[in-house]
C-alpha positions in Angstrom: -4.0 11.2 -43.7 -3.4 8.7 -41.1 -0.9 5.8 -41.7 -2.9 3.6 -39.1 -4.4 0.4 -40.5 -7.7 -0.8 -39.2 -9.2 -4.3 -39.9 -11.1 -7.2 -38.5 -8.2 -9.6 -39.0 -7.6 -10.0 -35.3 -11.2 -10.6 -34.4 -10.5 -14.5 -34.1 -7.8 -13.9 -31.4 -8.7 -15.5 -28.0 -9.4 -13.0 -25.2 -6.4 -12.4 -23.0 -7.0 -12.5 -19.2 -5.6 -8.8 -19.1 -8.6 -7.7 -21.2 -11.2 -8.8 -18.7 -12.9 -6.0 -16.7 -12.4 -7.9 -13.4 -8.7 -8.2 -14.1 -8.2 -4.4 -14.9 -10.4 -3.3 -12.0 -8.9 -5.8 -9.4 -5.2 -4.9 -10.4 -5.8 -1.2 -10.6 -7.8 -0.7 -7.5 -5.7 -3.1 -5.3 -2.5 -1.3 -6.3 -4.0 2.1 -5.8 -5.1 1.1 -2.1 -1.6 -0.3 -1.4 0.0 2.9 -2.7 -2.2 5.1 -0.7 -1.5 3.2 2.5 2.3 3.2 2.1 2.5 6.8 1.0 0.2 7.9 3.7 2.4 6.0 6.3 5.5 7.7 4.9 4.0 11.2 5.0 2.8 10.5 8.6 6.3 9.5 9.8 8.0 12.4 8.0 5.5 15.1 9.0 4.3 14.0 12.5 6.9 11.6 13.9 10.3 12.8 12.9 9.1 16.1 11.6 11.6 16.4 8.8 9.7 16.7 5.5 11.7 17.3 2.4 11.5 17.9 -1.3 11.1 14.0 -1.9 7.9 14.2 0.1 6.5 16.9 -2.2 7.3 14.6 -5.1 5.5 11.7 -3.4 2.5 13.9 -2.9 2.2 15.0 -6.5 2.8 11.5 -7.6 0.0 10.2 -5.4 -2.4 12.8 -7.0 -1.4 12.0 -10.5 -1.5 8.2 -10.1 -4.9 8.5 -8.4 -6.4 10.5 -11.4 -4.8 7.9 -13.7 -6.1 4.9 -11.9 -9.7 6.4 -11.9 -9.5 7.1 -15.5 -8.4 3.6 -16.4 -11.2 2.1 -14.3 -13.7 4.4 -16.2 -12.2 3.6 -19.6 -13.5 -0.1 -19.0 -17.1 1.3 -19.3 -15.9 2.8 -22.7 -14.6 -0.3 -24.3 -11.1 -1.0 -22.8 -10.6 -4.8 -23.5 -12.8 -5.0 -26.4 -12.1 -4.6 -30.2 -11.8 -0.9 -31.2 -13.9 -1.2 -34.4 -17.0 -2.5 -32.6 -17.2 0.5 -30.3 -20.0 3.0 -30.6 -18.9 6.6 -31.5 -19.7 7.9 -27.9 -17.6 4.8 -26.6 -14.6 5.7 -28.9 -14.6 9.3 -27.6 -14.9 8.4 -23.9 -12.1 5.9 -24.2 -9.9 8.3 -25.9 -10.6 10.9 -23.2 -9.9 8.4 -20.3 -6.8 7.0 -22.1 -5.5 10.7 -22.4 -5.9 11.2 -18.6 -4.4 7.8 -17.8 -1.4 8.0 -20.1 -0.5 11.5 -19.0 -0.8 10.8 -15.4 1.3 7.8 -15.9 4.1 9.6 -17.7 4.1 12.4 -15.0 3.9 9.9 -12.1 7.0 7.8 -13.4 9.1 11.0 -13.3 7.9 12.2 -9.9 8.5 8.8 -8.2 12.0 8.6 -9.6 12.7 12.1 -8.4 11.5 11.2 -4.9 13.8 8.2 -4.7 16.7 10.2 -6.0 16.2 13.1 -3.6 15.8 10.6 -0.9 19.2 9.0 -1.7 20.7 12.6 -1.2 20.0 12.3 2.5 22.2 9.2 2.7 25.3 9.9 0.8 27.9 12.4 2.0 28.9 15.6 0.1 31.9 15.5 -2.3 31.7 11.8 -3.2 31.2 10.5 -6.8 27.8 8.9 -6.0 26.4 12.2 -4.8 27.6 14.0 -7.9 26.0 11.2 -10.0 22.7 11.6 -8.1 22.7 15.5 -8.8 23.1 14.6 -12.5 20.5 11.9 -12.5 18.0 14.3 -10.7 18.5 17.0 -13.3 18.2 14.6 -16.3 15.1 13.0 -14.8 13.5 16.4 -14.3 14.0 17.4 -17.8 13.1 14.0 -19.2 9.9 14.2 -17.1 8.9 17.7 -18.1 9.5 17.0 -21.9 7.4 13.8 -22.0 4.8 15.2 -19.7 4.2 18.1 -22.2 3.8 15.6 -24.9 1.4 13.6 -23.0 -0.7 16.5 -21.5 -0.7 18.5 -24.8 -0.7 15.9 -27.6 -2.8 18.1 -29.8 -3.3 21.9 -30.1 -6.2 22.4 -29.0 -6.1 19.5 -26.8 -9.6 18.2 -27.7 -8.5 17.3 -31.1 -6.9 14.2 -29.3 -10.4 12.7 -28.8 -12.0 14.4 -31.8 -10.5 12.4 -34.7 -7.1 14.1 -34.4 -5.8 17.1 -36.6 -2.7 18.5 -38.3 -1.4 19.9 -35.1 -1.2 16.6 -33.1 2.1 15.2 -32.5 3.9 12.6 -30.2 1.4 10.8 -28.2 -1.4 12.2 -30.4 0.3 11.9 -33.8 -1.8 10.4 -36.5 1.3 8.8 -38.2 2.7 5.4 -36.9 6.3 6.3 -37.0 6.3 9.2 -34.6 3.5 7.8 -32.5 5.3 4.3 -31.8 8.6 6.1 -31.3 7.3 8.5 -28.6 6.0 5.4 -26.7 9.1 3.2 -27.1 11.5 5.9 -26.4 9.9 6.9 -23.2 9.6 3.2 -22.1 13.2 2.5 -22.9 14.5 5.6 -21.0 12.2 4.7 -18.1 13.7 1.3 -17.9 17.2 2.6 -18.0 16.5 5.2 -15.1 14.9 2.3 -13.1 18.0 0.3 -13.5 20.2 3.2 -12.3 17.9 4.0 -9.3 18.2 0.3 -8.4 22.0 0.0 -8.4 22.8 3.4 -6.8 22.3 2.1 -3.2 24.6 -0.8 -3.8 27.9 0.9 -2.4 26.1 1.2 1.0 26.0 -2.6 0.9 29.8 -2.9 0.9 30.6 0.3 3.0 32.6 -0.4 6.1 30.7 -0.2 9.3 27.4 -1.3 7.6 25.6 -3.4 10.1 23.9 -6.6 9.3 20.4 -5.1 9.8 21.3 -2.5 7.4 22.3 -4.9 4.8 19.1 -6.9 5.3 17.0 -3.7 4.8 19.0 -3.0 1.6 18.4 -6.5 0.3 14.7 -5.9 0.8 14.8 -2.6 -0.9 16.6 -4.1 -3.9 14.3 -7.0 -4.2 11.3 -4.5 -4.2 13.2 -2.5 -6.9 13.8 -5.6 -9.0 10.0 -6.0 -9.3 9.8 -2.4 -10.6 12.4 -3.1 -13.2 10.7 -6.4 -14.2 7.5 -4.6 -14.8 9.2 -1.8 -16.8 10.9 -4.2 -19.0 7.8 -6.4 -19.5 5.9 -3.4 -20.5 8.5 -2.3 -23.0 8.4 -5.8 -24.4 4.7 -5.5 -24.9 4.8 -2.1 -26.5 7.5 -3.3 -29.0 5.6 -6.6 -29.8 2.4 -4.8 -30.9 4.1 -1.6 -31.9 1.9 0.4 -29.5 -1.3 -1.5 -30.5 -0.8 -0.8 -34.2 0.3 -4.3 -35.3 -1.0 -6.4 -36.9 -3.9 -3.8 -36.9 -4.6 -0.6 -35.0 -6.7 -1.8 -32.0 -5.8 0.1 -28.9 -8.6 -1.3 -26.8 -7.6 -4.9 -27.4 -3.8 -4.7 -27.3 -3.6 -1.9 -24.8 -4.7 -3.5 -21.5 -1.7 -5.6 -20.8 0.7 -2.5 -21.1 -1.7 -0.4 -19.0 -1.9 -2.9 -16.2 2.0 -3.3 -16.3 2.3 0.5 -16.1 0.1 0.6 -12.9 2.2 -2.2 -11.4 5.4 -0.5 -12.1 4.6 3.0 -10.6 2.7 1.6 -7.6 5.5 -0.8 -6.8 8.0 2.2 -7.0 5.9 4.0 -4.6 6.2 1.1 -2.1 10.0 1.2 -2.6 10.0 5.0 -2.0 7.9 4.6 1.2 8.6 1.4 3.2 12.3 2.5 4.1 10.9 5.6 5.6 8.0 4.1 7.8 9.0 0.6 8.6 11.8 1.3 11.0 9.5 3.6 13.0 6.5 1.1 13.0 8.6 -1.8 14.0 9.9 0.2 17.1 6.3 1.2 18.4 4.8 -0.7 21.2 1.4 -1.4 19.7 0.1 -2.9 23.0 0.2 0.6 24.5 -1.5 2.2 21.5 -4.5 0.1 20.8 -6.9 -1.7 23.1 -8.1 -4.5 21.1 -10.2 -6.3 23.9 -11.2 -5.7 27.5 -12.3 -8.7 29.7 -14.1 -8.6 32.9 -14.3 -11.8 34.9 -16.8 -12.6 37.5 -16.6 -15.4 39.9 -19.5 -16.6 42.1 -19.3 -19.3 44.7 -22.6 -21.1 45.7 -22.8 -23.3 48.7 -25.4 -26.2 49.1 -27.4 -26.2 52.2 -26.9 -29.7 53.1 -23.2 -29.8 52.4 -22.1 -26.8 54.6 -18.7 -27.2 56.3 -18.8 -26.5 59.9 -15.6 -24.4 59.5 -17.3 -22.2 56.8 -20.7 -21.9 58.4 -21.7 -18.3 59.2 -18.8 -16.9 57.1 -18.9 -14.6 54.2 -17.0 -17.0 51.9 -14.9 -14.2 50.3 -11.4 -13.3 50.4 -11.5 -10.0 52.1 -7.7 -9.9 52.8 -7.0 -7.5 49.7 -9.8 -5.4 50.7 -8.7 -5.2 54.3 -5.1 -4.5 53.4 -5.9 -1.7 51.0 -8.3 0.1 53.6 -5.9 2.0 55.7 -8.4 4.4 57.2 -9.1 2.6 60.5 -7.6 0.1 62.8 -10.4 -2.2 62.2 -9.9 -2.4 58.4 -6.0 -2.4 58.7 -5.9 -5.5 61.0 -6.1 -8.9 59.7 -8.8 -11.2 61.3 -7.0 -14.5 61.7 -10.0 -16.3 62.8 -11.9 -15.3 59.6 -8.7 -15.8 57.4 -8.5 -19.5 58.4 -12.2 -20.0 57.8 -11.8 -18.8 54.2 -12.7 -21.4 51.8 -9.8 -20.6 49.5 -7.4 -20.8 52.4 -8.8 -24.1 53.6 -8.4 -25.6 50.2 -4.7 -24.5 50.1 -3.7 -25.9 53.5 -5.7 -29.0 53.1 -5.4 -30.5 49.6 -7.4 -33.5 50.7 -10.5 -31.5 51.5 -13.6 -32.1 49.7 -15.0 -29.2 47.9 -18.4 -28.1 48.8 -18.9 -25.3 46.7 -20.2 -24.9 43.2 -18.4 -22.3 41.1 -20.0 -20.2 38.3 -17.7 -17.9 36.4 -18.4 -15.6 33.5 -16.4 -13.3 31.3 -17.5 -10.2 29.5 -15.6 -9.0 26.6 -15.9 -5.5 25.3 -14.8 -5.6 21.7 -13.2 -2.3 20.7 -14.5 -2.5 17.0 -18.2 -3.5 17.4 -18.6 -1.9 20.8 -21.1 -4.7 21.9 -20.8 -6.7 25.1 -20.5 -10.5 24.6 -20.9 -13.0 27.5 -19.3 -16.3 27.7 -19.8 -18.9 30.5 -16.7 -20.8 31.7 
């Protein structure tokens, strides 16, 4: 028999902003896009630029697959009642919500362990062998792996068979699928607490590099940036733990997972996606900053045409019967005949441009029409602009 208490006592509560579909979709989709961009750039640098992939990159790839599946499941859960009161859902909505929640929760549990493993394995490339910090790292890597495997098993197999999780439970459900409030709440709270403690350790491990002799100012600035991003991860993890404890995993004052769950779900997404940014930016940012983007991308090509028009009644006697063009460059670049390689001084001093330079008081008698053509790289269409 279930210990959970269901009632309509909370139906008069105002709707939190985190329960609105636009909030859930906006946060989850935006975070997933940012995570994909950062992880994609990281993997590109590791595999194509420096050509030095490692085990941490494998963890990041697995994380990306997990969090993508979880984010899609969360977005779909909105169509099955996430953000509404659980008691007003239709039976098909209840089943759909439990199925999507199963995928989203299990993916989150696995992704938290994978992204922490990626960061810890990444730190191994920095610290020398034989020092205390490196031994601490190895211990944390082993502990995080065991923690991730244990809770991932509880999340991916909350019932035997698994379909009992969304089919009204059963006697063989435990942990995340338990039908009793005590073990159910303890599973969520213990995972969130250990997760926050590991986030704190991952955040402070790079601190010795900040005070290490020989560390440049640039390196210290990068460490400050990394610690700042890591601080956001810790804030989200702590905030999520507070929301879980406040409503006892959506069981207090009444069992209402679709109403009390959205804020914890959103914070979980923010936490793991922010952690992926922390794990990726230090890899790709130094490489991207040193690239000469002007030599890689052609954003706009401009062709300028200049036309000189002369009025019949204002022709200058010095420029009459001339070509009105600067042929000097063409003559000098010829080189295949004495006629093309020799400067015609008479024609040179009849050039309208030269006349205007040697005689600044000379009245201009030409009308200039210029146009510019821009070939935009994105659209590919030609645009004309008169000058």
